[in-house]
N, C-alpha and C positions, 0 to 999 in steps of 0.2 A: 503493498502499498504506498501509496508516495503523498509527504507530506506537504502540504504545501507552505512555503517560509514566506514569512512579513515582505512585500517589497520592498525591496535594496538586501537583499539578503546575497550572500558572494560566496564562492567556492572559498576558502580554506586556504588550498592545495595554492589556486590557480592564480585568484584574485581575481577570477574574472566574472561580474554580473549580466550578463550575458546570458549563460548556458543556464538549464532547470537543474534542478536535484535534480537526481538520482537515489541516489543511500546511504545510509550516514555520514549527514550531513556533506555531503560529493555533490561535485554534479557529476552529467553522464560520460564524459569523457577520461574523468580524473576518478570517481571509481570502478570505470573498466580499466583504463592503469593495474590498480588496486589489486585489482579482480585476475589478472593473467600474472603477475607476479605471485599473487596468493597459486597459481594454479599449476606457473611452473616450480614455482618450489616443494605444492605435494606433488608432482606426478615426476619430478628429476627432470625437467627438459631442459638442462646443462648443457651446455656447446661443450660437444666432445669430436676427434678426430673421425672425417674421412673417409670412409672403406679404401677409399681406391687413390685420395694425396698428399691424404693425412692433416688436409683446411678443416677450420672448425664448423660444424652445422649443429643443427640443431631440429634438423631434417626427422618423421620416422624411417625413413630409407634408411638412412647409414650414408646417405650419399652426401657431398656439396651440389648444388641446382647444378653446376658447372658438368660434375663425372655424370647426374645424371642424363642430364637432357646427350653428356653423347655414348651412354648406353640405351638410349631410345630412340636415337637417330638409326644405333646400327643394329637397334630389335625390330626398325619399326624401318627399314631401306626401302623396302618396298611399295611398299605405302607408298608413303613422300614423298618416291620417287616421282608415283605413281600418280600421287595428290598435283605434282610437279606440272610432269605435261599433260593431265587434264587443260592445266591454269593456262598451259603453252596453246594448246590445242582452241581455247576458249577464246584468245587475247590477236592467234590466227586466221584463223575459219570460222567462227566466231560457233567452236563445241561439233562440227554439222561430223567430224572427224565417222559416227559409225551410220549415219545415210549416204555418206558417198560411196562406202567402204560394201554397204548393202546397195545400194543403186546401182556398180559396178562389179556386184559378183569377186568382192573380195581380188580384182584380178587389175592392170593395171588397160588402162585404155586407152592407150595406143597401141603395144608390142601381146597385150593377153598374156603375162608370166599370172603364175597368186605372186598373193604378198603371203605366204607361207615356204615360197620357193627362195624368194629374194632373202624372207629371212636365215632361211638353211642355207644357201652359195653364201652373203655375206653379212648377214644380221642387221640389217635396215631392213627401216620397217617401208610402206611404199607411202609417195609425198604428194599432199592437196600441194595444184598448182591454179590456182588466180586466171581465168583463158585471160582477161582482160586483163592482165598486170599492178589491177586495185591490189595488193596484202596489208600487210599490217600497215609499211614503208607509206603506204598512200594517202594525200590530205582525205579519202571518201573511201573510205577498203571496202567491197562488194563480197559478200560471202552468202549472196544468193546460192541455190541450188548447180541454180544450170553455169555459173558460174566458174563452177568449182570440178575441176578432175586430179581423178586420179592414177596416177604416173608413176612411173618406177624409174631407179637413178637416175638412169642414162636417158631413158626418153622424159626425162624432166632436166636432162642438162643439152637434148637436141632440139625442146620447146625452144627455150633460154637462147640459144646458140640460134634457129631462125629468128626468131621474136629482134633480136639484133641486127643481124639481115635484112630487117623488113625494114627498122626504125631509122 
């Protein structure tokens, strides 16, 4: 139950009259600080050395933040890479890779080689090409499905060389 203190009440710890009273004669912020100190003492959350690098931490994992993040990145490398690729695909062609793969049956639209074959042979995926050249670096990118085509890397290089010759 929150007591009503007379107007002009001031927290004895911080001397701030604008804060509301919480409990034990303290404002909400000072009370929470005291409560946390008490919690740390009762639960023995004193800094202890990180299991990996030895720097001081209070984490329940036993690792400092940087060691925890290194371990997390290593354990979730594939997921993080997939997320990064997805973000790049959204930026480059509006996230339409799956639709274009389905439309082209997973084959290069110029020579007909399958993406699975290029992955086995070169370890590279088929690329998405903007027919009108208005890709991510243009002022007005055109990511419509009829402007995007699926090409293997060698056909993509040939198409760009043909575009250079024509311009």
